[in-house]
C-alpha positions as YAML, in Angstrom:
chain: A
units: angstrom
residues:
- id: 1
  name: UNK
  ca: [-0.03, -0.01, 0.01]
- id: 2
  name: UNK
  ca: [1.11, 3.50, -0.82]
- id: 3
  name: UNK
  ca: [0.46, 6.10, 1.94]
- id: 4
  name: UNK
  ca: [0.90, 9.85, 1.37]
- id: 5
  name: UNK
  ca: [0.40, 13.31, 2.80]
- id: 6
  name: UNK
  ca: [-1.21, 15.58, 0.25]
- id: 7
  name: UNK
  ca: [-2.74, 18.87, 0.09]
- id: 8
  name: UNK
  ca: [-6.30, 19.38, -1.41]
- id: 9
  name: UNK
  ca: [-8.96, 22.11, -1.32]
- id: 10
  name: UNK
  ca: [-6.67, 24.05, 1.24]
- id: 11
  name: UNK
  ca: [-6.19, 21.14, 3.81]
- id: 12
  name: UNK
  ca: [-3.40, 18.79, 4.44]
- id: 13
  name: UNK
  ca: [-4.52, 15.17, 4.78]
- id: 14
  name: UNK
  ca: [-3.19, 11.58, 5.08]
- id: 15
  name: UNK
  ca: [-4.23, 9.43, 1.98]
- id: 16
  name: UNK
  ca: [-3.82, 6.24, 0.20]
- id: 17
  name: UNK
  ca: [-2.55, 6.34, -3.43]
- id: 18
  name: UNK
  ca: [-3.89, 3.79, -5.64]
- id: 19
  name: UNK
  ca: [-3.05, 4.29, -9.30]
- id: 20
  name: UNK
  ca: [-4.16, 7.60, -10.36]
- id: 21
  name: UNK
  ca: [-6.54, 8.04, -7.36]
- id: 22
  name: UNK
  ca: [-6.10, 9.51, -4.06]
- id: 23
  name: UNK
  ca: [-8.36, 8.28, -1.02]
- id: 24
  name: UNK
  ca: [-8.30, 10.45, 1.96]
- id: 25
  name: UNK
  ca: [-8.07, 8.93, 5.38]
- id: 26
  name: UNK
  ca: [-10.37, 10.27, 8.14]
- id: 27
  name: UNK
  ca: [-9.57, 13.81, 9.34]
- id: 28
  name: UNK
  ca: [-6.87, 14.05, 12.03]
- id: 29
  name: UNK
  ca: [-5.10, 11.12, 10.76]
- id: 30
  name: UNK
  ca: [-1.27, 11.45, 9.99]
- id: 31
  name: UNK
  ca: [0.89, 8.95, 8.35]
- id: 32
  name: UNK
  ca: [3.14, 9.05, 11.36]
- id: 33
  name: UNK
  ca: [0.36, 8.14, 13.50]
- id: 34
  name: UNK
  ca: [-0.49, 5.37, 11.14]
- id: 35
  name: UNK
  ca: [2.95, 4.03, 11.33]
- id: 36
  name: UNK
  ca: [2.85, 3.95, 15.08]
- id: 37
  name: UNK
  ca: [-0.30, 1.77, 14.99]
- id: 38
  name: UNK
  ca: [1.81, -0.92, 13.16]
- id: 39
  name: UNK
  ca: [1.81, -2.35, 9.72]
- id: 40
  name: UNK
  ca: [-1.19, -4.58, 10.01]
- id: 41
  name: UNK
  ca: [-3.38, -1.81, 11.54]
- id: 42
  name: UNK
  ca: [-2.23, 0.66, 9.09]
- id: 43
  name: UNK
  ca: [-2.94, -1.70, 6.08]
- id: 44
  name: UNK
  ca: [-6.53, -2.22, 7.53]
- id: 45
  name: UNK
  ca: [-7.07, 1.57, 7.76]
- id: 46
  name: UNK
  ca: [-6.01, 2.01, 4.24]
- id: 47
  name: UNK
  ca: [-8.28, -0.62, 2.95]
- id: 48
  name: UNK
  ca: [-11.06, 1.19, 4.80]
- id: 49
  name: UNK
  ca: [-10.24, 4.31, 3.15]
- id: 50
  name: UNK
  ca: [-10.22, 2.88, -0.32]
- id: 51
  name: UNK
  ca: [-13.48, 1.14, 0.22]
- id: 52
  name: UNK
  ca: [-15.24, 4.06, 1.72]
- id: 53
  name: UNK
  ca: [-13.60, 7.55, 0.83]
- id: 54
  name: UNK
  ca: [-14.45, 9.72, -2.03]
- id: 55
  name: UNK
  ca: [-11.40, 9.36, -4.35]
- id: 56
  name: UNK
  ca: [-9.63, 12.42, -5.76]
- id: 57
  name: UNK
  ca: [-7.59, 12.23, -8.94]
- id: 58
  name: UNK
  ca: [-3.78, 12.46, -8.25]
- id: 59
  name: UNK
  ca: [-3.65, 15.48, -10.61]
- id: 60
  name: UNK
  ca: [-5.87, 17.29, -8.08]
- id: 61
  name: UNK
  ca: [-3.58, 17.14, -5.10]
- id: 62
  name: UNK
  ca: [-0.08, 18.20, -4.26]
- id: 63
  name: UNK
  ca: [2.20, 15.85, -2.46]
- id: 64
  name: UNK
  ca: [4.11, 16.76, 0.73]
- id: 65
  name: UNK
  ca: [6.76, 14.70, 2.63]
- id: 66
  name: UNK
  ca: [4.76, 11.33, 3.39]
- id: 67
  name: UNK
  ca: [5.69, 11.77, 7.07]
- id: 68
  name: UNK
  ca: [7.42, 14.03, 9.64]
- id: 69
  name: UNK
  ca: [9.92, 11.53, 11.12]
- id: 70
  name: UNK
  ca: [11.27, 12.10, 14.84]
- id: 71
  name: UNK
  ca: [14.61, 11.16, 13.78]
- id: 72
  name: UNK
  ca: [16.78, 10.65, 10.72]
- id: 73
  name: UNK
  ca: [19.93, 8.49, 10.62]
- id: 74
  name: UNK
  ca: [21.67, 8.55, 7.43]
- id: 75
  name: UNK
  ca: [24.04, 5.60, 6.62]
- id: 76
  name: UNK
  ca: [26.86, 5.45, 4.21]
- id: 77
  name: UNK
  ca: [26.49, 1.77, 2.55]
- id: 78
  name: UNK
  ca: [27.90, 2.12, -0.99]
- id: 79
  name: UNK
  ca: [31.55, 1.53, -1.34]
- id: 80
  name: UNK
  ca: [31.79, 3.44, -4.71]
- id: 81
  name: UNK
  ca: [29.99, 6.56, -3.09]
- id: 82
  name: UNK
  ca: [32.68, 6.49, -0.12]
- id: 83
  name: UNK
  ca: [35.68, 6.19, -2.43]
- id: 84
  name: UNK
  ca: [34.44, 9.19, -4.71]
- id: 85
  name: UNK
  ca: [33.28, 11.38, -2.01]
- id: 86
  name: UNK
  ca: [36.18, 10.88, 0.20]
- id: 87
  name: UNK
  ca: [38.52, 12.04, -2.59]
- id: 88
  name: UNK
  ca: [36.44, 15.34, -3.16]
- id: 89
  name: UNK
  ca: [35.48, 16.26, 0.51]
- id: 90
  name: UNK
  ca: [38.56, 14.93, 2.34]
- id: 91
  name: UNK
  ca: [41.23, 14.86, -0.18]
- id: 92
  name: UNK
  ca: [41.92, 11.11, 0.62]
- id: 93
  name: UNK
  ca: [41.91, 8.04, -1.54]
- id: 94
  name: UNK
  ca: [40.21, 4.76, -1.20]
- id: 95
  name: UNK
  ca: [37.73, 3.51, 1.47]
- id: 96
  name: UNK
  ca: [38.81, 3.54, 4.96]
- id: 97
  name: UNK
  ca: [39.34, 0.23, 6.82]
- id: 98
  name: UNK
  ca: [36.81, 1.33, 9.50]
- id: 99
  name: UNK
  ca: [33.88, 1.37, 6.83]
- id: 100
  name: UNK
  ca: [34.07, -2.43, 6.71]
- id: 101
  name: UNK
  ca: [33.54, -2.77, 10.37]
- id: 102
  name: UNK
  ca: [29.88, -1.67, 10.66]
- id: 103
  name: UNK
  ca: [27.28, 0.42, 8.85]
- id: 104
  name: UNK
  ca: [28.20, 3.81, 9.93]
- id: 105
  name: UNK
  ca: [25.73, 6.77, 10.08]
- id: 106
  name: UNK
  ca: [25.23, 10.27, 11.38]
- id: 107
  name: UNK
  ca: [22.12, 11.94, 12.63]
- id: 108
  name: UNK
  ca: [20.54, 14.68, 10.48]
- id: 109
  name: UNK
  ca: [17.92, 17.32, 10.90]
- id: 110
  name: UNK
  ca: [14.09, 16.05, 11.00]
- id: 111
  name: UNK
  ca: [12.93, 19.75, 11.09]
- id: 112
  name: UNK
  ca: [14.31, 20.40, 7.77]
- id: 113
  name: UNK
  ca: [12.28, 17.75, 5.89]
- id: 114
  name: UNK
  ca: [10.70, 18.92, 2.72]
- id: 115
  name: UNK
  ca: [8.39, 17.03, 0.24]
- id: 116
  name: UNK
  ca: [8.04, 16.88, -3.63]
- id: 117
  name: UNK
  ca: [7.95, 19.95, -5.45]
- id: 118
  name: UNK
  ca: [9.64, 22.06, -2.61]
- id: 119
  name: UNK
  ca: [12.08, 24.87, -3.39]
- id: 120
  name: UNK
  ca: [15.30, 23.80, -1.70]
- id: 121
  name: UNK
  ca: [17.24, 26.90, -0.25]
- id: 122
  name: UNK
  ca: [20.87, 26.45, 0.06]
- id: 123
  name: UNK
  ca: [22.74, 27.85, 2.81]
- id: 124
  name: UNK
  ca: [23.86, 31.61, 2.04]
- id: 125
  name: UNK
  ca: [27.48, 30.79, 1.93]
- id: 126
  name: UNK
  ca: [27.31, 27.64, -0.13]
- id: 127
  name: UNK
  ca: [29.01, 27.52, -3.65]
- id: 128
  name: UNK
  ca: [29.05, 23.73, -4.16]
- id: 129
  name: UNK
  ca: [25.36, 22.43, -3.64]
- id: 130
  name: UNK
  ca: [24.94, 18.74, -4.23]
- id: 131
  name: UNK
  ca: [22.11, 16.12, -4.35]
- id: 132
  name: UNK
  ca: [22.18, 12.60, -2.81]
- id: 133
  name: UNK
  ca: [20.02, 9.77, -4.16]
- id: 134
  name: UNK
  ca: [18.95, 7.37, -1.49]
- id: 135
  name: UNK
  ca: [16.12, 5.13, -0.32]
- id: 136
  name: UNK
  ca: [15.08, 5.60, 3.32]
- id: 137
  name: UNK
  ca: [13.33, 2.81, 5.32]
- id: 138
  name: UNK
  ca: [10.92, 3.65, 7.95]
- id: 139
  name: UNK
  ca: [10.73, 1.84, 11.22]
- id: 140
  name: UNK
  ca: [7.29, 0.44, 12.08]
- id: 141
  name: UNK
  ca: [7.79, -1.36, 15.47]
- id: 142
  name: UNK
  ca: [10.08, -0.37, 18.39]
- id: 143
  name: UNK
  ca: [13.02, -2.58, 19.39]
- id: 144
  name: UNK
  ca: [16.45, -2.51, 20.92]
- id: 145
  name: UNK
  ca: [19.37, -4.83, 20.29]
- id: 146
  name: UNK
  ca: [17.80, -6.39, 17.49]
- id: 147
  name: UNK
  ca: [19.27, -9.22, 15.54]
- id: 148
  name: UNK
  ca: [19.21, -8.75, 11.71]
- id: 149
  name: UNK
  ca: [16.53, -11.53, 11.36]
- id: 150
  name: UNK
  ca: [14.25, -9.83, 14.18]
- id: 151
  name: UNK
  ca: [14.84, -6.40, 12.50]
- id: 152
  name: UNK
  ca: [13.23, -7.40, 9.30]
- id: 153
  name: UNK
  ca: [9.86, -7.48, 11.07]
- id: 154
  name: UNK
  ca: [10.29, -4.06, 12.24]
- id: 155
  name: UNK
  ca: [10.29, -2.45, 8.79]
- id: 156
  name: UNK
  ca: [7.07, -0.71, 7.91]
- id: 157
  name: UNK
  ca: [8.12, 0.65, 4.46]
- id: 158
  name: UNK
  ca: [10.34, 2.68, 2.09]
- id: 159
  name: UNK
  ca: [10.47, 6.04, 0.46]
- id: 160
  name: UNK
  ca: [12.98, 8.13, -1.58]
- id: 161
  name: UNK
  ca: [15.47, 10.41, 0.20]
- id: 162
  name: UNK
  ca: [17.36, 13.34, -1.27]
- id: 163
  name: UNK
  ca: [20.17, 14.28, 1.37]
- id: 164
  name: UNK
  ca: [20.91, 17.64, 0.07]
- id: 165
  name: UNK
  ca: [24.60, 18.47, 0.74]
- id: 166
  name: UNK
  ca: [26.72, 21.90, 0.79]
- id: 167
  name: UNK
  ca: [29.90, 20.15, -0.05]
- id: 168
  name: UNK
  ca: [32.12, 23.23, 0.52]
- id: 169
  name: UNK
  ca: [30.63, 23.58, 4.00]
- id: 170
  name: UNK
  ca: [30.83, 20.00, 4.59]
- id: 171
  name: UNK
  ca: [34.62, 19.87, 3.47]
- id: 172
  name: UNK
  ca: [35.49, 22.53, 6.02]
- id: 173
  name: UNK
  ca: [33.74, 21.46, 9.04]
- id: 174
  name: UNK
  ca: [34.78, 17.68, 8.63]
- id: 175
  name: UNK
  ca: [38.24, 18.71, 9.29]
- id: 176
  name: UNK
  ca: [37.14, 19.07, 12.94]
- id: 177
  name: UNK
  ca: [36.30, 15.30, 12.94]
- id: 178
  name: UNK
  ca: [32.78, 15.22, 14.06]
- id: 179
  name: UNK
  ca: [31.18, 14.53, 10.63]
- id: 180
  name: UNK
  ca: [29.02, 16.71, 8.60]
- id: 181
  name: UNK
  ca: [26.76, 19.47, 10.33]
- id: 182
  name: UNK
  ca: [25.60, 22.63, 8.54]
- id: 183
  name: UNK
  ca: [26.80, 21.25, 5.45]
- id: 184
  name: UNK
  ca: [23.81, 18.87, 5.60]
- id: 185
  name: UNK
  ca: [21.12, 19.95, 7.93]
- id: 186
  name: UNK
  ca: [19.38, 22.61, 5.77]
- id: 187
  name: UNK
  ca: [17.22, 20.16, 3.63]
- id: 188
  name: UNK
  ca: [16.33, 16.50, 3.42]
- id: 189
  name: UNK
  ca: [13.49, 15.67, 0.95]
- id: 190
  name: UNK
  ca: [11.27, 12.66, 1.31]
- id: 191
  name: UNK
  ca: [8.52, 11.38, -1.05]
- id: 192
  name: UNK
  ca: [6.50, 11.13, -3.03]
- id: 193
  name: UNK
  ca: [4.91, 8.17, -1.08]
- id: 194
  name: UNK
  ca: [5.54, 5.70, 1.76]
- id: 195
  name: UNK
  ca: [5.34, 2.17, 0.33]
- id: 196
  name: UNK
  ca: [4.70, -0.49, 2.74]
- id: 197
  name: UNK
  ca: [7.20, -3.38, 3.12]
- id: 198
  name: UNK
  ca: [4.71, -6.05, 1.85]
- id: 199
  name: UNK
  ca: [4.85, -4.30, -1.77]
- id: 200
  name: UNK
  ca: [8.47, -5.50, -2.26]
- id: 201
  name: UNK
  ca: [8.20, -9.24, -1.80]
- id: 202
  name: UNK
  ca: [9.33, -9.80, -5.32]
- id: 203
  name: UNK
  ca: [12.12, -7.31, -5.38]
- id: 204
  name: UNK
  ca: [14.66, -9.14, -2.93]
- id: 205
  name: UNK
  ca: [17.62, -10.88, -4.22]
- id: 206
  name: UNK
  ca: [19.00, -14.09, -2.92]
- id: 207
  name: UNK
  ca: [20.62, -12.30, -0.07]
- id: 208
  name: UNK
  ca: [17.72, -10.36, 0.89]
- id: 209
  name: UNK
  ca: [18.76, -7.01, -0.70]
- id: 210
  name: UNK
  ca: [16.28, -4.94, -2.38]
- id: 211
  name: UNK
  ca: [17.13, -4.82, -6.09]
- id: 212
  name: UNK
  ca: [15.64, -1.57, -7.09]
- id: 213
  name: UNK
  ca: [16.76, 0.46, -10.14]
- id: 214
  name: UNK
  ca: [17.63, 3.96, -9.05]
- id: 215
  name: UNK
  ca: [18.44, 7.04, -11.27]
- id: 216
  name: UNK
  ca: [19.25, 10.72, -10.79]
- id: 217
  name: UNK
  ca: [18.44, 13.54, -13.40]
- id: 218
  name: UNK
  ca: [19.44, 17.19, -13.35]
- id: 219
  name: UNK
  ca: [17.43, 19.32, -15.47]
- id: 220
  name: UNK
  ca: [16.08, 16.13, -17.41]
- id: 221
  name: UNK
  ca: [19.56, 14.74, -18.05]
- id: 222
  name: UNK
  ca: [20.44, 11.53, -16.38]
- id: 223
  name: UNK
  ca: [23.64, 12.08, -14.34]
- id: 224
  name: UNK
  ca: [23.62, 8.76, -12.23]
- id: 225
  name: UNK
  ca: [22.16, 5.22, -12.08]
- id: 226
  name: UNK
  ca: [22.62, 2.21, -9.81]
- id: 227
  name: UNK
  ca: [20.87, -0.71, -8.25]
- id: 228
  name: UNK
  ca: [19.98, -0.47, -4.61]
- id: 229
  name: UNK
  ca: [21.25, -4.00, -3.92]
- id: 230
  name: UNK
  ca: [24.66, -2.80, -4.36]
- id: 231
  name: UNK
  ca: [24.52, -1.70, -0.77]
- id: 232
  name: UNK
  ca: [27.19, -3.20, 1.48]
- id: 233
  name: UNK
  ca: [24.46, -3.91, 4.05]
- id: 234
  name: UNK
  ca: [20.83, -4.88, 4.02]
- id: 235
  name: UNK
  ca: [18.12, -2.65, 5.53]
- id: 236
  name: UNK
  ca: [17.38, -5.21, 8.31]
- id: 237
  name: UNK
  ca: [21.22, -4.91, 9.15]
- id: 238
  name: UNK
  ca: [20.73, -1.12, 9.40]
- id: 239
  name: UNK
  ca: [18.04, -1.34, 11.87]
- id: 240
  name: UNK
  ca: [19.77, -3.97, 13.88]
- id: 241
  name: UNK
  ca: [22.81, -1.82, 14.18]
- id: 242
  name: UNK
  ca: [20.80, 1.38, 15.02]
- id: 243
  name: UNK
  ca: [19.09, -0.46, 17.73]
- id: 244
  name: UNK
  ca: [22.32, -1.59, 19.57]
- id: 245
  name: UNK
  ca: [22.52, -0.29, 23.08]
- id: 246
  name: UNK
  ca: [19.49, 2.13, 22.36]
- id: 247
  name: UNK
  ca: [15.99, 2.01, 20.84]
- id: 248
  name: UNK
  ca: [14.56, 2.52, 17.47]
- id: 249
  name: UNK
  ca: [10.98, 3.79, 17.49]
- id: 250
  name: UNK
  ca: [8.07, 3.83, 14.83]
- id: 251
  name: UNK
  ca: [8.53, 6.59, 12.37]
- id: 252
  name: UNK
  ca: [12.33, 6.68, 12.65]
- id: 253
  name: UNK
  ca: [14.03, 7.09, 9.31]
- id: 254
  name: UNK
  ca: [17.19, 5.44, 8.12]
- id: 255
  name: UNK
  ca: [18.78, 6.48, 4.96]
- id: 256
  name: UNK
  ca: [20.56, 3.80, 2.69]
- id: 257
  name: UNK
  ca: [23.26, 6.14, 2.00]
- id: 258
  name: UNK
  ca: [24.12, 7.51, -1.54]
- id: 259
  name: UNK
  ca: [24.05, 5.05, -4.25]
- id: 260
  name: UNK
  ca: [27.02, 4.72, -6.39]
- id: 261
  name: UNK
  ca: [27.62, 5.34, -10.14]
- id: 262
  name: UNK
  ca: [26.74, 9.02, -9.94]
- id: 263
  name: UNK
  ca: [24.26, 9.08, -7.04]
- id: 264
  name: UNK
  ca: [25.61, 12.57, -6.17]
- id: 265
  name: UNK
  ca: [27.92, 14.91, -8.02]
- id: 266
  name: UNK
  ca: [30.65, 14.92, -5.57]
- id: 267
  name: UNK
  ca: [31.37, 11.21, -6.19]
- id: 268
  name: UNK
  ca: [32.04, 12.16, -9.91]
- id: 269
  name: UNK
  ca: [34.04, 15.31, -8.74]
- id: 270
  name: UNK
  ca: [36.27, 13.17, -6.71]
- id: 271
  name: UNK
  ca: [36.94, 10.74, -9.45]
- id: 272
  name: UNK
  ca: [37.65, 13.43, -12.34]
- id: 273
  name: UNK
  ca: [39.32, 15.91, -10.02]
- id: 274
  name: UNK
  ca: [37.23, 18.86, -10.90]
- id: 275
  name: UNK
  ca: [33.74, 19.93, -10.61]
- id: 276
  name: UNK
  ca: [32.29, 18.11, -13.61]
- id: 277
  name: UNK
  ca: [29.16, 18.09, -13.82]
- id: 278
  name: UNK
  ca: [28.92, 21.51, -12.18]
- id: 279
  name: UNK
  ca: [27.36, 22.12, -8.81]
- id: 280
  name: UNK
  ca: [23.80, 22.82, -8.63]
- id: 281
  name: UNK
  ca: [22.54, 26.37, -9.22]
- id: 282
  name: UNK
  ca: [19.41, 28.38, -8.61]
- id: 283
  name: UNK
  ca: [16.61, 27.18, -10.96]
- id: 284
  name: UNK
  ca: [17.94, 23.55, -11.44]
- id: 285
  name: UNK
  ca: [15.66, 20.76, -11.27]
- id: 286
  name: UNK
  ca: [16.57, 17.52, -9.48]
- id: 287
  name: UNK
  ca: [14.58, 14.22, -10.09]
- id: 288
  name: UNK
  ca: [15.29, 11.06, -8.31]
- id: 289
  name: UNK
  ca: [13.45, 7.86, -9.59]
- id: 290
  name: UNK
  ca: [13.31, 4.55, -7.55]
- id: 291
  name: UNK
  ca: [11.69, 1.60, -8.98]
- id: 292
  name: UNK
  ca: [8.68, 0.58, -7.09]
- id: 293
  name: UNK
  ca: [8.44, 3.81, -4.97]
- id: 294
  name: UNK
  ca: [8.30, 6.73, -7.38]
- id: 295
  name: UNK
  ca: [9.71, 10.13, -8.33]
- id: 296
  name: UNK
  ca: [10.91, 12.89, -6.15]
- id: 297
  name: UNK
  ca: [11.62, 16.26, -7.82]
- id: 298
  name: UNK
  ca: [12.67, 19.53, -6.26]
- id: 299
  name: UNK
  ca: [14.08, 22.80, -7.66]
- id: 300
  name: UNK
  ca: [17.06, 24.70, -6.25]
- id: 301
  name: UNK
  ca: [16.06, 28.15, -4.97]
- id: 302
  name: UNK
  ca: [18.12, 31.27, -4.52]
- id: 303
  name: UNK
  ca: [20.03, 31.42, -1.22]
- id: 304
  name: UNK
  ca: [19.96, 34.36, 1.13]
- id: 305
  name: UNK
  ca: [22.48, 37.12, 0.16]
- id: 306
  name: UNK
  ca: [24.38, 36.73, 3.39]
- id: 307
  name: UNK
  ca: [24.49, 34.71, 6.56]
- id: 308
  name: UNK
  ca: [24.20, 36.64, 9.97]
- id: 309
  name: UNK
  ca: [27.85, 37.12, 11.43]
- id: 310
  name: UNK
  ca: [29.37, 35.17, 14.06]
- id: 311
  name: UNK
  ca: [31.88, 36.42, 16.53]
- id: 312
  name: UNK
  ca: [35.28, 35.04, 16.47]
- id: 313
  name: UNK
  ca: [36.01, 32.26, 19.07]
- id: 314
  name: UNK
  ca: [37.37, 33.16, 22.33]
- id: 315
  name: UNK
  ca: [40.77, 31.64, 22.26]
- id: 316
  name: UNK
  ca: [42.63, 30.17, 25.35]
- id: 317
  name: UNK
  ca: [44.98, 32.47, 26.97]
- id: 318
  name: UNK
  ca: [47.86, 30.23, 27.42]
- id: 319
  name: UNK
  ca: [50.07, 32.71, 29.42]
- id: 320
  name: UNK
  ca: [46.94, 33.29, 31.86]
- id: 321
  name: UNK
  ca: [46.42, 29.58, 31.93]
- id: 322
  name: UNK
  ca: [49.89, 28.73, 33.07]
- id: 323
  name: UNK
  ca: [49.73, 31.45, 35.68]
- id: 324
  name: UNK
  ca: [46.49, 30.20, 37.00]
- id: 325
  name: UNK
  ca: [47.86, 26.74, 37.15]
- id: 326
  name: UNK
  ca: [51.04, 27.84, 39.00]
- id: 327
  name: UNK
  ca: [49.07, 29.83, 41.56]
- id: 328
  name: UNK
  ca: [46.73, 26.52, 42.04]
- id: 329
  name: UNK
  ca: [49.74, 24.37, 42.73]
- id: 330
  name: UNK
  ca: [51.63, 26.60, 45.05]
- id: 331
  name: UNK
  ca: [48.58, 27.24, 47.31]
- id: 332
  name: UNK
  ca: [47.35, 23.58, 47.48]
...
């Protein structure tokens, strides 16, 4: 089943999308709350809507992000992406040994989630805007310290994720060693729908990986294409690792990480040693297509002219620090 959040007649409603028709769910229903009821209950609610609600043509609604997640963990599970982006962002070659130890992730900003058609406003000081083609899994059942086998039953469904990236900001801030921050948290796009896990029974390969075709276009020109099953770890493995020593909760979003073979521009910059293709500019349209889920398109907007200034850091006074330390020792 395909759940969505749409705008129609001035209202935002949760709905089921079936072909070219949209079936609104009862007023006050949100997709996040449906997820929290569990997959079986959500499917039952969706079936009731399809049998009782008055449908609206898809063309008559505007799609928002399918849900507002409480948390977003973004993984990095494609070797090809790691190798290319590491060269362009960190000026280092190859894949680090630590990548092979576990599926690494960082937390990104759930408050900056946008949906299909949204205009993406880059940071004011960004000169190297990039997209990232990913698939996100949505947790359906809470759990802690899950095995990979257990984690498969905790998946509610999947949606498309664009993890927008200000590569110049990211390159500078990652020198501190904490991972990306302001280079990533200004926008994450989800959509157009949240497709329940049962829809993908025929898409798994022999190792349990989802074999979905993924493509990225900029201004209608294909710039990247990969198969999702090229992930280093499966989605159940991502859930299992995320649940170690903590909890995952319904509605949590876990990104696959950017697919290889041009799933972002920075991967290609790293391989070519130059910004080719060029970074995204105001007015550019980015379209991500994932088999079995749908198409997510956004347009790049114009950044603010300037960012509010920050004061310089207060630096430690080493002379005063030594004097303070000497005084403390002599009087103790």
